[in-house]
N, C-alpha and C positions, 0 to 999 in steps of 0.2 A: 379711781386713778391707779395707774399701773405703778409697779415698783420703779420702773425707769423714770416715770414722770415725777414720782416722789423724790427720787434721788436727785433729779435735775433741779427740782424746786429747793431742796435742802442745800445743794451746791450754791445756788444763787443767794440763799440766805446766809451761808457761810462766808461768801465773798463780801456781802454787804454788812456783816457783823462788825460792831464797833468795839466789842469788849471780849476779853477771854471768857467771861461768864457766858455770853451768848454762844460763843464757839463750843463751850463744853456742853451746853444744852443740845446744840445741833449734833455734836459727836454722839451723844447718847441716843438721839433720835435715829442717827445713821446706824449705830450699832443694833438698835432694835429692828430696823428695816432689814438689816443683813440677816438677823436671826430669824425673822418671819419668812423671808424668802431668799435664801442663800443663792439660788441659781439666777433669779431675776436681779439680785443685787450685783452679782458678779458680772452679768451681762451689761448692766447699766454702767458699772465701774469701767469695764473694758471699753465700751463705746465712748464714754467720756474721755478716757485716756487717749483713745485714737483721735478724737476731735481735738484735744489739746495738742497733740503732735502736729496735726494739719495746720492748726492755728499758729503754732510756733514756727513752722517752716514758712508760712506765708509772711509772718512778721519778720522773719530772718531775711527773706528775699527783699521785702519792702525796705528794711533798714539798710541792707547792702546797697540798694539802688538810690537811697535818699539823696546822696550828694551828687551822683552822676546825672540824675534827672534834672538837676538845676542848670546844667550847661550842655546836655546832649539832647537833641530833638527826639522825643519819644515818637512823634508822628513820623519822623523820617525812618526810624527803626521799624515801627509797625508796618509802614508801607513797603519799604525796600527789602526787608528781611523776612517778613511774615505774609506780605500781601493782605494786610488787615488794616483796620482803622486804629487811630490812637485810643479810641474808647475800648476797643478789644484788648489792647495791651494794658491799659489802665485798669480794666476789670481784674485781670490776672495779677497785676502787681499789688492791688489793694484788696483782693479777695471778695469782690462784690458778688452779690447774688445774681445769677443769670439763669432764667428759667427754673427757678426754685432750687438751684444748686450753687454752691460757692465756687466761683471761677478760680481756677488754679492752673499753673503751668504743668504740662506734661514733661517728662524727662527730655523728650526730643525738643520740646520748645525751649527749655532751659539751655540745651546744647546749642540751639540756633541763636539764642540771645547772647551766649558767651562768644560765639563766632562772630556776631554782629559787633560787639564791643572790641574784639580782637581786630577785626577788619578795619573798624573806625580808627582804632589806635595806630594801626600801620599807616593808614591814609593821613592822619594828622602828623605823625612822625616824618613822613616823607614830603610833607608840604612845605614849600618855600615861596615867599613873595619876592619878586624881582622887579627891577625897573626896566 
């Protein structure tokens, strides 16, 4: 088992730990792993931190869109602003695995999404029902 795999295993154990005593044991194991392979530990730590950042960004986008997805048609946005399916948009919002990789928005797609919401808000603001 590589240092990175050991690191990930210990990280999962730490998350699942029920007591401070369990966490202290895991901390000692992590310290020993770091001492045995400093470069491998550093690489694993950095990779884990980068993945945490990706996950946090995805969750932030999902949380920001939680309310709006209840009253705005994601199918309409996917089709009219991205020329894609609702599934495509949902995969990016929820960070689902697609072809072995976690789907996420590119900066350009975030820009398009923001333009879509702006465009829809202008259309709604200008809309009036008349007899």
